[in-house]
C-alpha positions in Angstrom: -12.5 -20.9 -1.0 -15.0 -21.7 -3.3 -14.8 -21.8 -6.8 -17.2 -20.6 -9.2 -17.4 -20.8 -12.8 -18.7 -20.3 -16.3 -17.7 -23.7 -17.8 -16.2 -27.0 -16.6 -13.0 -27.2 -14.2 -10.9 -29.7 -16.1 -7.0 -28.6 -16.2 -6.0 -26.3 -19.0 -2.0 -26.1 -20.5 -1.9 -22.3 -20.6 -1.3 -19.9 -18.3 -4.3 -17.7 -17.0 -4.5 -14.0 -16.6 -6.2 -12.8 -13.4 -7.4 -9.9 -12.1 -8.4 -8.8 -8.2 -12.1 -8.3 -7.4 -12.6 -9.7 -3.9 -12.9 -12.9 -2.4 -14.0 -15.4 -4.9 -12.3 -16.4 -7.9 -14.7 -16.8 -10.8 -12.4 -19.4 -13.9 -13.4 -18.4 -17.5 -12.5 -22.1 -19.3 -12.7 -24.7 -21.8 -15.5 -22.5 -23.4 -16.8 -24.6 -26.6 -15.5 -24.1 -29.7 -18.8 -22.3 -31.2 -18.2 -19.8 -28.5 -14.4 -18.8 -28.3 -14.9 -16.1 -31.3 -17.4 -14.1 -29.8 -15.3 -14.1 -26.1 -11.8 -13.1 -28.3 -14.2 -10.2 -29.6 -15.7 -9.1 -25.9 -16.6 -10.7 -22.8 -18.8 -14.1 -23.7 -22.3 -13.1 -24.4 -22.7 -17.0 -22.6 -21.8 -15.6 -19.1 -24.2 -12.6 -19.0 -26.4 -13.6 -16.3 -23.5 -15.4 -14.5 -21.8 -11.9 -14.3 -25.1 -10.0 -13.4 -25.5 -12.5 -10.6 -22.1 -11.9 -9.4 -22.2 -7.8 -9.6 -25.7 -7.6 -8.1 -24.0 -9.9 -4.8 -20.7 -7.7 -4.9 -22.7 -4.4 -4.8 -25.3 -5.2 -2.1 -22.0 -6.4 0.0 -19.8 -3.5 -0.5 -20.1 -2.1 3.1 -17.8 -2.9 6.1 -17.8 -5.7 8.2 -20.5 -5.5 10.8 -20.2 -9.0 13.0 -17.7 -7.1 15.4 -19.2 -3.6 15.2 -19.6 -4.2 18.8 -16.2 -4.3 19.8 -15.0 -1.1 17.5 -13.7 1.8 19.7 -14.3 5.5 19.7 -12.0 8.2 18.4 -12.8 9.7 22.0 -10.8 7.2 23.5 -7.9 9.4 22.3 -7.1 12.6 24.6 -8.3 15.5 23.6 -5.4 17.1 22.1 -4.6 14.3 19.7 -8.1 13.6 18.9 -7.8 15.5 15.6 -5.2 13.1 14.1 -7.9 11.1 13.8 -10.5 13.4 12.9 -11.4 11.7 9.2 -13.7 8.8 11.3 -15.2 8.6 14.7 -14.9 5.4 15.2 -11.5 2.8 14.7 -11.7 -0.3 12.5 -11.7 -3.8 13.9 -8.0 -4.5 13.6 -7.5 -1.1 15.0 -9.6 -1.4 17.5 -8.1 -4.6 18.7 -4.5 -3.5 18.4 -5.2 -0.2 20.2 -4.5 -1.1 23.5 -1.4 -3.1 22.9 -0.4 0.7 21.2 -1.8 3.1 23.0 -0.9 1.8 27.1 2.2 -0.1 26.4 5.4 0.8 25.2 6.1 -2.8 24.3 7.5 -3.7 20.5 4.3 -4.5 18.2 4.2 -6.1 14.8 1.4 -6.8 13.0 0.5 -9.0 9.7 -3.0 -7.4 8.1 -4.6 -7.1 4.7 -3.6 -3.8 2.4 -6.4 -1.2 3.0 -7.4 -2.2 6.5 -5.9 1.2 8.3 -2.0 0.1 9.0 -1.2 3.7 8.6 -3.2 4.4 11.9 -1.3 1.6 13.3 1.7 3.8 13.5 -0.4 7.1 14.5 -0.8 5.6 17.6 2.0 4.7 18.6 3.3 8.2 17.8 0.4 9.5 20.0 1.6 6.6 22.7 5.1 8.7 22.4 3.3 12.1 22.9 1.7 11.6 25.9 4.3 10.0 27.6 7.6 12.3 26.4 6.8 15.5 28.2 6.3 18.6 26.1 7.8 20.6 24.3 9.1 17.2 22.9 12.6 18.7 21.8 14.0 16.1 22.7 12.6 13.0 21.2 12.7 11.3 17.0 10.4 9.1 15.5 11.5 7.3 12.3 9.2 6.1 9.7 11.3 3.7 7.4 9.8 2.4 3.9 11.5 1.0 1.0 10.7 3.5 -1.7 10.5 7.0 -1.5 7.0 7.6 -3.0 6.1 6.1 0.1 8.2 8.5 2.2 6.2 11.6 0.4 2.9 10.0 0.6 3.0 9.7 4.5 5.3 13.1 4.9 2.4 14.8 3.0 0.1 13.5 5.1 1.4 13.5 8.5 2.8 16.9 8.0 -1.0 17.8 7.9 -2.0 15.7 11.0 0.7 16.4 13.0 1.7 19.7 12.0 -0.9 21.8 14.4 0.3 20.1 17.5 3.7 21.4 17.1 5.8 18.2 15.2 8.3 19.3 12.6 8.3 16.7 9.7 11.0 16.0 7.2 11.7 14.2 4.4 15.5 12.4 4.5 15.7 10.4 0.9 18.0 9.9 -2.0 16.5 13.4 -2.9 17.8 14.9 -0.1 19.3 18.2 -0.4 21.9 19.0 1.4 20.3 22.2 3.0 17.5 20.2 4.4 20.1 17.2 6.2 20.8 20.8 8.9 16.8 21.1 8.9 16.5 17.2 9.9 18.3 17.8 13.2 15.4 19.9 14.2 12.6 17.2 13.2 10.5 15.3 15.2 9.3 12.6 12.7 11.7 11.7 9.3 10.6 10.0 6.7 13.4 7.7 5.4 14.2 4.6 3.4 16.6 1.9 4.7 19.5 3.1 2.7 19.6 6.6 3.3 19.1 5.7 7.3 22.3 2.6 6.7 24.8 5.9 6.0 23.3 8.3 8.8 23.4 5.4 11.2 27.0 4.2 10.2 28.8 6.2 13.0 25.4 6.6 15.3 28.1 7.0 18.3 29.1 10.7 17.1 25.9 11.3 16.0 23.5 12.8 18.4 20.5 12.5 16.4 20.5 9.5 16.4 20.7 8.6 19.7 17.6 10.7 20.3 15.2 8.1 18.7 12.4 6.9 20.8 9.9 5.3 17.9 11.1 3.7 14.9 8.3 2.6 12.7 9.0 -0.2 9.3 6.2 -0.2 7.0 6.3 -2.9 4.6 8.9 -5.0 6.8 8.4 -8.1 4.3 11.2 -6.2 2.1 13.3 -8.4 4.3 13.5 -10.7 2.0 14.3 -9.2 -0.9 17.2 -10.5 -2.4 18.9 -6.9 -3.5 17.2 -4.7 -0.5 16.5 -7.1 3.0 20.0 -7.1 4.2 20.1 -3.3 4.5 16.7 -3.0 6.0 18.0 -5.8 8.6 21.6 -4.0 9.0 19.5 -1.0 9.8 17.4 -2.6 12.6 20.1 -4.7 13.9 22.3 -1.4 14.8 19.7 0.5 16.2 18.9 -2.6 18.6 22.9 -2.6 18.7 22.7 1.2 19.9 19.5 0.9 22.0 21.4 -2.2 23.8 24.8 0.1 24.1 23.3 3.3 25.5 20.9 1.2 27.9 24.3 -0.1 29.6 25.9 3.7 29.5 22.6 5.5 31.0 21.4 2.1 33.5 22.6 4.0 36.5 21.1 7.4 35.8 17.8 5.9 34.4 17.4 8.2 31.8 17.6 6.6 29.0 14.3 5.5 27.4 14.5 2.7 25.1 13.4 2.4 21.2 10.3 0.6 20.4 9.8 -0.7 17.5 6.4 -1.3 15.2 6.6 -3.1 11.9 3.9 -3.8 9.7 3.4 -5.8 6.9 0.5 -7.2 4.3 2.3 -10.0 3.0 5.1 -11.0 5.9 4.4 -15.3 6.2 6.5 -15.4 9.5 4.9 -12.4 11.3 6.0 -14.0 14.7 9.9 -14.6 13.6 9.7 -10.9 13.2 8.4 -10.3 16.3 11.2 -12.6 18.0 13.7 -10.7 16.2 12.1 -7.6 17.5 11.7 -8.2 21.3 14.1 -6.5 23.5 15.7 -9.2 25.5 13.3 -8.0 28.2 10.1 -8.3 27.0 8.8 -10.3 23.7 7.0 -7.9 21.4 3.1 -8.5 20.3 2.4 -10.4 17.1 -0.7 -9.6 15.7 -1.9 -11.3 12.5 -4.9 -10.6 10.4 -6.7 -12.6 7.7 -8.7 -11.1 4.6 -11.9 -12.0 6.7 -11.0 -8.9 8.8 -10.9 -6.4 5.6 -13.4 -3.0 6.2 -14.2 -3.2 3.0 -14.1 -6.6 1.1 -12.4 -7.7 -2.2 -13.7 -10.1 -4.4 -11.0 -11.9 -6.8 -11.8 -12.8 -10.6 -9.9 -15.0 -12.8 -10.5 -14.9 -16.2 -9.2 -17.6 -18.7 -8.7 -17.1 -22.6 -7.8 -19.5 -25.1 -4.8 -19.7 -26.9 -3.9 -21.6 -30.3 -1.1 -24.1 -30.2 0.5 -22.3 -33.1 0.3 -18.7 -31.0 3.7 -18.0 -29.2 3.9 -16.5 -25.6 4.5 -13.1 -26.6 1.6 -13.0 -29.4 -0.8 -14.4 -26.7 0.2 -11.8 -24.1 -0.1 -8.9 -27.0 -3.7 -10.5 -27.3 -4.8 -10.0 -24.1 -4.4 -6.0 -24.3 -7.5 -6.5 -26.5 -9.9 -7.9 -23.8 -8.6 -5.0 -21.2 -11.7 -2.9 -22.6 -14.2 -5.6 -22.0 -13.1 -6.4 -18.8 -13.0 -2.9 -17.5 -16.5 -2.3 -18.6 -18.0 -5.4 -17.1 -16.4 -4.9 -13.4 -15.5 -1.5 -12.9 -19.1 -0.2 -12.9 -17.9 2.9 -14.0 -15.0 3.3 -11.0 -11.6 4.0 -11.4 -9.9 1.4 -12.9 -5.8 0.0 -12.1 -4.3 -1.9 -14.9 -0.4 -4.1 -13.7 1.3 -5.2 -16.6 4.8 -6.8 -16.7 7.4 -4.4 -18.3 7.2 -0.5 -19.6 6.5 -1.6 -23.1 3.7 -3.8 -21.8 2.6 -0.6 -20.5 2.8 1.4 -23.3 1.2 -1.5 -25.7 -1.7 -1.9 -23.2 -2.3 2.3 -23.0 -2.1 2.6 -26.8 -4.7 0.2 -27.2 -7.2 1.1 -24.8 -7.0 4.6 -25.8 -7.3 3.7 -29.2 -10.2 0.9 -29.0 -12.0 1.7 -25.2 -15.2 3.1 -25.4 -16.5 4.8 -22.2 -18.8 7.0 -20.5 -16.3 9.1 -19.4 -18.4 11.5 -17.4 -16.1 14.8 -17.2 -16.2 18.6 -17.6 -15.3 19.9 -20.8 -12.6 21.8 -18.6 -11.3 18.7 -17.1 -10.9 17.0 -20.2 -8.6 20.3 -21.4 -6.6 20.0 -18.6 -5.6 16.7 -18.5 -5.3 17.1 -22.5 -2.6 19.9 -21.9 -0.7 18.2 -19.0 0.0 15.0 -20.8 0.7 16.7 -24.4 3.3 19.1 -22.4 4.5 15.0 -21.3 4.5 13.7 -24.4 2.4 10.7 -22.4 -0.5 8.8 -22.9 -2.5 7.9 -19.4 0.4 5.2 -18.1 3.0 5.5 -15.8 6.3 3.5 -14.8 9.4 3.8 -12.9 11.1 5.8 -15.6 8.6 8.8 -14.6 10.3 11.5 -12.2 8.4 12.1 -8.9 6.6 15.0 -10.6 5.6 13.4 -13.4 3.8 10.4 -11.4 2.2 13.2 -9.5 0.6 14.7 -12.7 -0.8 11.6 -13.6 -1.6 10.3 -10.4 -3.6 13.4 -9.5 -6.9 13.3 -12.4 -7.0 9.7 -11.6 -7.4 10.1 -7.8 -10.0 13.2 -8.1 -11.8 10.6 -10.8 -11.1 12.8 -13.8 -10.0 10.0 -15.7 -11.0 6.6 -15.2 -8.0 4.0 -16.1 -4.3 4.2 -15.2 -2.0 1.5 -16.3 1.2 0.7 -14.5 4.2 -1.4 -14.0 3.6 -4.1 -11.5 5.1 -2.6 -8.4 7.9 -5.0 -7.0 7.1 -3.8 -3.4 4.2 -1.9 -2.7 3.7 1.3 -3.9 1.4 4.1 -3.6 -0.8 4.7 -6.0 -4.2 6.5 -6.8 -7.3 4.5 -4.7 -8.9 2.0 -7.6 -12.2 0.3 -7.8 -11.0 -2.3 -9.8 -7.2 -3.7 -10.4 -6.5 -5.8 -13.4 -3.2 -7.2 -13.8 -2.2 -8.6 -17.1 
């Protein structure tokens, strides 16, 4: 990957903050002493021409890739009955088009590693569509399990799929730690169940006595790279292995009747390094699982990465240096956000509060919101006694209330703790880890 810098490329003995903006990595290090003061006050004026060139090339090429446009498959390839599920776009993107045949015209297990934002949710939806096409109506004896490492992901998928699959007659239910006892009885009548590894673990320990578990026909695993997590990976591995064992046992029992249909596993991730091993693990013994790996060049929307380096004096502690970076956020946002929504990630809850306080006090942005919108934002933030920040201590309702105005572009910046796993969040144009 080419490196572009505003100064020399000599190594420096300090840790540099960075933020994600796309494919290029721009380094700002080793500025002459005469420039350091102006650099610390804001973004160094000496690099204005470079930034201008960078932004010019950036904004000219923010459209989807066109090199593979000839092989994009239209949504009309889906049966008319289920076409409304994909009504948001007329064509599948390149990654979805490449996976469509394996997902829609076969029952093989499927593993895909593709960049974030490349439309992996549609991979799941194609697999569900395949099941609905093959299974006889009214689909009373089929269950689809969607498993994600976080309750928030389950909630996000529930809201999305309830709207998409509800008109086709499918009932969606959440099964997480927040599920009430009354909801557990309703799970029996659900077609699509959104759950976490821990909750499904408790549901399947006595699977021989649980007819609901035995009706599972499609098992969707989101963020399958959670397998390598020290604290939660074992639970996911146990749950999937148990489902495979259950499948083998039921297959032996119903071998003569030929009524049993095996469970299909579909796993997706953006960061799994050994997708081939996951595919081999999910193979059913008769046929290998399909493994598909897509790199950053296949993203529907290009990203660019910019690395900013800030000088650190010898008598400055790491804590103080980290604190001074909070004063750089406003300049970075003004330079690179193009007045569009920005996410700032910090390492700890305390640093989230500090960064948000400094940004709210010192930043001067062209917010461009209506007076009524501003009053509404101030009202609910005042009630919650929170500023524009989120962290894991918030309840689901509080986090939703904070994300809503950001998603609707009523606020321009939100500050969060860095997620341990991929966390759902509002769409942002600029993402800034600190």
